[in-house]
MARBA-433867 format. One record per residue (C-alpha): residue in three letters; x, y, z. Coordinates in Angstrom, 3 decimals. Layout:
+------+----------+----------+----------+
: type :       xx :       yy :       zz :
+------+----------+----------+----------+
:  Ala :        X :        Y :        Z :
...
+------+----------+----------+----------+
//
This chain:
+------+----------+----------+----------+
: type :       xx :       yy :       zz :
+------+----------+----------+----------+
:  Met :    3.851 :   54.127 :  122.908 :
:  Asp :    2.997 :   50.473 :  122.724 :
:  Val :    5.562 :   48.082 :  121.350 :
:  Asp :    4.014 :   45.279 :  119.339 :
:  Asn :    5.248 :   42.017 :  117.926 :
:  Ile :    6.434 :   41.352 :  114.408 :
:  Glu :    6.590 :   38.155 :  112.433 :
:  Cys :    9.606 :   38.223 :  110.126 :
:  Val :   10.381 :   36.226 :  107.019 :
:  Ser :   13.901 :   37.207 :  106.054 :
:  Ser :   15.093 :   36.889 :  102.490 :
:  Ser :   18.747 :   35.984 :  102.418 :
:  Asp :   19.165 :   36.246 :   98.993 :
:  Gly :   21.574 :   68.532 :  110.218 :
:  Met :   23.528 :   75.974 :  112.347 :
:  Glu :   24.250 :   79.430 :  111.304 :
:  Asp :   25.716 :   79.973 :  107.888 :
:  Glu :   28.960 :   81.185 :  109.391 :
:  Glu :   32.128 :   79.701 :  108.012 :
:  Ile :   34.075 :   77.799 :  110.652 :
:  Gln :   37.796 :   78.272 :  110.371 :
:  Ser :   39.741 :   75.058 :  110.682 :
:  His :   42.955 :   73.392 :  109.723 :
:  Gln :   44.304 :   69.875 :  109.924 :
:  Phe :   45.692 :   68.504 :  113.142 :
:  Pro :   49.305 :   67.388 :  112.545 :
:  Ser :   49.322 :   63.794 :  111.357 :
:  Lys :   52.595 :   63.084 :  113.141 :
:  Pro :   52.762 :   65.069 :  116.371 :
:  Asn :   56.116 :   65.625 :  118.013 :
:  Asn :   56.432 :   62.956 :  120.671 :
:  Asn :   58.796 :   65.181 :  122.658 :
:  Met :   56.300 :   67.978 :  123.101 :
:  Gly :   54.794 :   66.589 :  126.292 :
:  Leu :   51.986 :   68.714 :  127.727 :
:  Thr :   51.610 :   71.785 :  125.510 :
:  Pro :   50.661 :   75.196 :  126.922 :
:  Ala :   47.412 :   75.073 :  124.938 :
:  Thr :   46.509 :   71.766 :  126.556 :
:  Ser :   47.297 :   73.149 :  130.011 :
:  Val :   45.080 :   76.171 :  129.445 :
:  His :   42.404 :   73.903 :  128.047 :
:  Glu :   42.383 :   72.082 :  131.374 :
:  Leu :   41.965 :   75.421 :  133.144 :
:  Leu :   38.934 :   76.094 :  130.950 :
:  Glu :   37.274 :   72.833 :  131.971 :
:  Cys :   34.317 :   73.391 :  134.264 :
:  Pro :   34.803 :   71.385 :  137.503 :
:  Val :   31.078 :   70.557 :  137.645 :
:  Cys :   30.068 :   69.468 :  134.113 :
:  Thr :   33.670 :   69.030 :  132.760 :
:  Asn :   32.684 :   70.854 :  129.547 :
:  Ser :   34.733 :   73.731 :  128.181 :
:  Met :   33.746 :   77.063 :  129.715 :
:  Tyr :   32.595 :   79.918 :  127.517 :
:  Pro :   31.916 :   83.513 :  128.615 :
:  Pro :   30.600 :   84.467 :  130.979 :
:  Ile :   33.065 :   82.497 :  133.146 :
:  His :   32.399 :   82.933 :  136.871 :
:  Gln :   34.726 :   82.657 :  139.848 :
:  Cys :   34.518 :   82.755 :  143.615 :
:  His :   36.558 :   85.027 :  145.921 :
:  Asn :   39.259 :   82.331 :  146.070 :
:  Gly :   39.623 :   82.220 :  142.281 :
:  His :   37.858 :   78.909 :  141.571 :
:  Thr :   36.000 :   79.032 :  138.262 :
:  Leu :   32.902 :   77.399 :  136.757 :
:  Cys :   30.646 :   77.902 :  133.754 :
:  Ser :   27.528 :   80.057 :  133.749 :
:  Thr :   25.236 :   77.039 :  133.268 :
:  Cys :   26.546 :   75.286 :  136.371 :
:  Lys :   26.495 :   78.487 :  138.435 :
:  Thr :   22.701 :   78.332 :  138.414 :
:  Arg :   22.811 :   74.678 :  139.547 :
:  Val :   25.102 :   75.016 :  142.600 :
:  Gln :   22.908 :   77.449 :  144.549 :
:  Asn :   25.511 :   80.210 :  144.352 :
:  Arg :   28.104 :   78.132 :  146.258 :
:  Cys :   31.555 :   77.378 :  144.871 :
:  Pro :   31.750 :   73.607 :  144.280 :
:  Thr :   35.438 :   73.654 :  145.243 :
:  Cys :   35.615 :   75.675 :  148.452 :
:  Arg :   31.899 :   76.129 :  149.233 :
:  Gln :   32.283 :   79.904 :  149.471 :
:  Glu :   29.566 :   82.187 :  148.113 :
:  Leu :   30.060 :   82.873 :  144.408 :
:  Gly :   28.527 :   86.290 :  143.949 :
:  Asp :   28.742 :   87.801 :  140.466 :
:  Ile :   32.492 :   87.879 :  139.875 :
:  Arg :   33.604 :   87.321 :  136.263 :
:  Cys :   36.997 :   85.816 :  135.452 :
:  Leu :   37.852 :   88.283 :  132.704 :
:  Ala :   41.472 :   87.140 :  132.448 :
:  Leu :   40.448 :   83.566 :  131.611 :
:  Glu :   37.874 :   84.838 :  129.127 :
:  Lys :   40.632 :   86.819 :  127.367 :
:  Val :   42.894 :   83.763 :  127.278 :
:  Ala :   40.085 :   81.723 :  125.724 :
:  Glu :   39.877 :   84.148 :  122.805 :
:  Ser :   43.461 :   83.368 :  121.790 :
:  Leu :   43.227 :   79.565 :  121.898 :
:  Glu :   43.029 :   77.021 :  119.101 :
:  Leu :   41.987 :   73.570 :  120.278 :
:  Pro :   41.377 :   70.143 :  118.773 :
:  Cys :   37.839 :   68.902 :  118.347 :
:  Arg :   36.569 :   67.007 :  121.401 :
:  Tyr :   36.148 :   63.984 :  119.110 :
:  Phe :   39.849 :   63.917 :  118.221 :
:  Ser :   40.217 :   60.498 :  119.838 :
:  Ser :   37.467 :   59.214 :  117.529 :
:  Gly :   39.338 :   60.376 :  114.433 :
:  Cys :   38.512 :   64.061 :  113.873 :
:  Pro :   41.722 :   65.821 :  112.735 :
:  Glu :   40.473 :   69.425 :  112.988 :
:  Ile :   41.681 :   72.314 :  115.157 :
:  Phe :   39.450 :   75.341 :  115.728 :
:  Pro :   39.559 :   78.767 :  117.342 :
:  Tyr :   38.068 :   78.399 :  120.797 :
:  Tyr :   34.804 :   80.172 :  119.954 :
:  Ser :   34.242 :   78.142 :  116.760 :
:  Lys :   34.852 :   74.801 :  118.424 :
:  Leu :   31.331 :   74.287 :  119.772 :
:  Lys :   29.711 :   74.969 :  116.395 :
:  His :   31.904 :   72.378 :  114.730 :
:  Glu :   31.381 :   69.762 :  117.435 :
:  Ala :   27.593 :   70.005 :  117.083 :
:  Leu :   27.967 :   68.843 :  113.457 :
:  Cys :   31.188 :   66.824 :  113.585 :
:  Asn :   30.990 :   63.599 :  111.579 :
:  Phe :   32.918 :   61.851 :  114.364 :
:  Arg :   30.424 :   62.714 :  117.110 :
:  Pro :   28.652 :   59.691 :  118.627 :
:  Tyr :   25.311 :   58.440 :  117.308 :
:  Asn :   22.151 :   58.317 :  119.382 :
:  Cys :   20.413 :   54.984 :  119.803 :
:  Pro :   17.815 :   54.771 :  116.974 :
:  Tyr :   15.412 :   52.550 :  118.904 :
:  Ala :   11.853 :   53.925 :  118.780 :
:  Gly :    9.269 :   53.529 :  121.508 :
:  Ser :   11.578 :   54.399 :  124.406 :
:  Glu :   13.722 :   57.313 :  125.484 :
:  Cys :   17.070 :   55.548 :  125.220 :
:  Ser :   20.029 :   57.803 :  126.046 :
:  Val :   22.796 :   55.437 :  124.877 :
:  Thr :   25.290 :   56.913 :  122.396 :
:  Gly :   28.358 :   55.555 :  120.619 :
:  Asp :   29.886 :   54.665 :  117.290 :
:  Ile :   28.000 :   52.417 :  114.868 :
:  Pro :   29.503 :   49.068 :  115.998 :
:  Phe :   28.703 :   49.939 :  119.614 :
:  Val :   25.136 :   51.036 :  118.799 :
:  Val :   24.515 :   47.868 :  116.740 :
:  Thr :   25.677 :   45.698 :  119.647 :
:  His :   23.517 :   47.722 :  122.028 :
:  Leu :   20.431 :   47.238 :  119.820 :
:  Arg :   21.041 :   43.501 :  119.617 :
:  Asp :   21.887 :   42.840 :  123.264 :
:  Asp :   19.823 :   45.435 :  125.147 :
:  His :   16.789 :   46.052 :  122.937 :
:  Lys :   16.728 :   42.516 :  121.486 :
:  Val :   15.933 :   43.811 :  117.992 :
:  Asp :   15.666 :   41.492 :  115.002 :
:  Met :   18.983 :   41.339 :  113.111 :
:  His :   19.036 :   40.167 :  109.487 :
:  Thr :   21.633 :   39.882 :  106.740 :
:  Gly :   20.624 :   40.652 :  103.164 :
:  Tyr :   19.267 :   43.464 :  101.029 :
:  Thr :   15.690 :   42.148 :  100.594 :
:  Phe :   13.045 :   41.667 :  103.241 :
:  Asn :    9.525 :   40.336 :  103.676 :
:  His :    7.879 :   41.254 :  106.983 :
:  Arg :    4.385 :   40.655 :  108.315 :
:  Tyr :    3.059 :   43.142 :  110.851 :
:  Val :    0.178 :   41.955 :  113.047 :
:  Lys :   -2.131 :   43.853 :  115.389 :
:  Ser :   -5.414 :   42.754 :  116.940 :
:  Asn :   -8.219 :   45.305 :  117.322 :
:  Pro :   -6.379 :   47.863 :  115.154 :
:  Arg :   -9.285 :   50.341 :  115.252 :
:  Glu :   -8.799 :   50.741 :  118.991 :
:  Val :   -5.132 :   51.729 :  118.649 :
:  Glu :   -4.191 :   55.228 :  117.505 :
:  Asn :   -0.436 :   55.058 :  118.271 :
:  Ala :    1.766 :   51.963 :  118.243 :
:  Thr :    5.367 :   51.127 :  117.432 :
:  Trp :    6.464 :   47.701 :  116.237 :
:  Met :    9.846 :   46.178 :  117.016 :
:  Leu :   12.742 :   47.729 :  115.128 :
:  Thr :   14.484 :   45.533 :  112.543 :
:  Val :   18.154 :   45.953 :  111.598 :
:  Phe :   19.572 :   44.815 :  108.244 :
:  His :   23.231 :   44.325 :  107.366 :
:  Cys :   24.149 :   44.614 :  103.702 :
:  Phe :   26.823 :   46.323 :  101.571 :
:  Gly :   28.927 :   46.513 :  104.742 :
:  Gln :   26.395 :   48.904 :  106.318 :
:  Tyr :   23.474 :   48.740 :  108.747 :
:  Phe :   19.902 :   49.909 :  108.129 :
:  Cys :   16.906 :   50.244 :  110.488 :
:  Leu :   13.374 :   49.406 :  109.341 :
:  His :   10.589 :   51.178 :  111.265 :
:  Phe :    6.861 :   50.508 :  111.253 :
:  Glu :    4.254 :   52.297 :  113.345 :
:  Ala :    0.721 :   53.615 :  113.641 :
:  Phe :   -0.133 :   57.255 :  114.354 :
:  Gln :   -2.601 :   60.022 :  113.540 :
:  Leu :   -1.931 :   62.083 :  110.415 :
:  Gly :   -4.237 :   65.001 :  111.031 :
:  Met :   -7.540 :   63.283 :  111.766 :
:  Ala :   -6.708 :   60.157 :  109.758 :
:  Pro :   -5.222 :   57.015 :  111.360 :
:  Val :   -2.314 :   55.737 :  109.275 :
:  Tyr :    0.534 :   53.233 :  109.261 :
:  Met :    4.018 :   54.197 :  108.111 :
:  Ala :    7.114 :   52.198 :  107.165 :
:  Phe :   10.496 :   53.809 :  106.538 :
:  Leu :   14.198 :   52.980 :  106.503 :
:  Arg :   17.055 :   54.772 :  108.252 :
:  Phe :   20.764 :   54.466 :  107.486 :
:  Met :   23.142 :   53.882 :  110.381 :
:  Gly :   25.719 :   56.479 :  109.375 :
:  Asp :   25.952 :   60.086 :  108.220 :
:  Glu :   23.665 :   61.763 :  105.706 :
:  Ala :   26.348 :   62.032 :  103.014 :
:  Asp :   26.861 :   58.259 :  103.074 :
:  Ala :   23.103 :   57.603 :  103.200 :
:  Arg :   22.756 :   59.242 :   99.781 :
:  Asn :   24.727 :   56.361 :   98.274 :
:  Tyr :   21.790 :   54.009 :   98.906 :
:  Ser :   18.151 :   53.685 :   97.882 :
:  Tyr :   15.338 :   51.448 :   99.017 :
:  Ser :   11.848 :   50.440 :   98.025 :
:  Leu :    8.835 :   49.284 :  100.042 :
:  Glu :    5.719 :   47.561 :   98.777 :
:  Val :    2.458 :   46.482 :  100.372 :
:  Gly :   -0.581 :   45.038 :   98.684 :
:  Ala :   -3.217 :   42.323 :   98.250 :
:  Asn :   -6.369 :   41.604 :   96.303 :
:  Gly :   -4.884 :   42.829 :   93.041 :
:  Arg :   -3.759 :   46.215 :   94.432 :
:  Lys :   -0.501 :   47.528 :   95.812 :
:  Leu :    1.229 :   50.608 :   97.132 :
:  Thr :    4.939 :   51.212 :   96.536 :
:  Trp :    7.509 :   53.653 :   97.876 :
:  Glu :   11.029 :   54.379 :   96.704 :
:  Gly :   13.465 :   56.780 :   98.259 :
:  Thr :   16.780 :   57.428 :   99.984 :
:  Pro :   17.133 :   56.243 :  103.586 :
:  Arg :   17.458 :   58.992 :  106.154 :
:  Ser :   20.465 :   59.046 :  108.437 :
:  Ile :   19.970 :   58.157 :  112.097 :
:  Arg :   21.410 :   61.622 :  112.730 :
:  Asp :   17.792 :   62.624 :  112.088 :
:  Ser :   15.636 :   61.464 :  114.965 :
:  His :   12.967 :   58.854 :  114.484 :
:  Arg :   10.280 :   61.444 :  115.227 :
:  Lys :   11.729 :   63.947 :  112.756 :
:  Val :   11.625 :   61.384 :  109.939 :
:  Arg :    8.131 :   60.250 :  110.857 :
:  Asp :    6.761 :   63.787 :  111.091 :
:  Ser :    8.252 :   64.639 :  107.674 :
:  His :    6.195 :   61.728 :  106.206 :
:  Asp :    9.308 :   60.487 :  104.399 :
:  Gly :    8.252 :   56.875 :  103.875 :
:  Leu :    5.451 :   54.538 :  102.842 :
:  Ile :    2.188 :   55.808 :  104.371 :
:  Ile :   -0.892 :   53.554 :  104.362 :
:  Gln :   -4.351 :   54.704 :  105.385 :
:  Arg :   -5.800 :   52.383 :  108.029 :
:  Asn :   -8.797 :   51.374 :  105.925 :
:  Met :   -6.482 :   50.485 :  103.049 :
:  Ala :   -4.181 :   48.554 :  105.402 :
:  Leu :   -7.144 :   46.521 :  106.665 :
:  Phe :   -8.246 :   45.913 :  103.070 :
:  Phe :   -4.778 :   44.550 :  102.338 :
:  Ser :   -5.063 :   42.392 :  105.489 :
:  Gly :   -8.052 :   40.524 :  104.040 :
:  Gly :  -10.615 :   38.570 :  106.055 :
:  Asp :  -13.110 :   40.512 :  108.138 :
:  Arg :  -10.726 :   43.491 :  108.476 :
:  Lys :  -10.813 :   43.245 :  112.262 :
:  Glu :   -7.131 :   42.333 :  112.542 :
:  Leu :   -4.112 :   43.930 :  110.923 :
:  Lys :   -2.052 :   41.400 :  108.972 :
:  Leu :    0.064 :   43.558 :  106.720 :
:  Arg :    2.939 :   42.168 :  104.684 :
:  Val :    5.641 :   44.681 :  103.740 :
:  Thr :    8.314 :   43.686 :  101.227 :
:  Gly :   11.294 :   45.711 :  100.146 :
:  Lys :   14.873 :   45.879 :   98.997 :
:  Ile :   17.947 :   48.036 :   99.480 :
:  Trp :   20.478 :   48.826 :   96.793 :
:  Lys :   23.617 :   50.875 :   96.403 :
:  Glu :   23.731 :   53.591 :   93.791 :
:  Gln :   26.863 :   53.404 :   91.627 :
:  Gln :   28.093 :   56.316 :   89.569 :
:  Asn :   28.772 :   55.643 :   85.901 :
:  Pro :   31.883 :   57.780 :   85.250 :
:  Glu :   31.251 :   57.957 :   81.488 :
:  Ala :   27.548 :   58.684 :   81.394 :
:  Gly :   27.442 :   60.626 :   84.654 :
:  Val :   24.369 :   58.742 :   85.850 :
:  Cys :   23.651 :   56.354 :   88.682 :
:  Phe :   22.520 :   52.785 :   88.317 :
:  Pro :   21.598 :   50.314 :   91.067 :
:  Asn :   23.882 :   47.619 :   92.331 :
:  Leu :   21.987 :   44.763 :   94.006 :
:  Cys :   25.038 :   42.677 :   94.821 :
:  Ser :   25.666 :   42.496 :   98.551 :
+------+----------+----------+----------+
//
């Protein structure tokens, strides 16, 4: 998709419903334990090719070297350790050992305190709140992952996105010959307020047979934390306006997933050109908005906005 320019005026002011057994990792491990048997076996269960934990079926060569079933199809039936032919030998003993293990989440070093039975570990890790975030930049297939501070730095330094501080914004999106463009993505904008980061997206695409523009906000954090915030978007001119109010989606949801769910401010192209004024041959759309934090009133049991950053 094309990446277009943006003129900015900044106002300063998601498995099966199977319960996963878990328990807390000891907060103060015994420093004299050294290398535990479980850790040693865990190393034995590490595939030498992809370094991921092996799950049945676990394959081995005639010399006893093991690897996972996924990598077996990638090594052309040759053991990556001794280069002997693999055949179809299963390491049943190691599979039995795996059934008895309880292991820490792979994101333990990032702060996850949980321990899981070996076969429940993968399900947890796919949803773990401590797993790294994907880069939210739209318009490219960026494979960078990391925690929020790392991703923010990556967006600023590598993608050169616009970074703003404040909970209100006033952006002008410009595109020449808009009727000739069916799909376009404008530069991502990142806002820092309430100690959090938010991504503002704006793009053109086809909604059925109708060309539309869409603006939406994503929260740089998990879905549970995103629910603590709300935002509004407004676009208009010539005595008319469109408004949108909602909860920002977490960047755990991909940019495409949010766009395809139509969870944002959608503007028909003809209406967008009407708002642009002039001869309607150039898109000059001004989008304003604000972000606020919902605060719970403990007595009334209702939420009210807090606009103090």
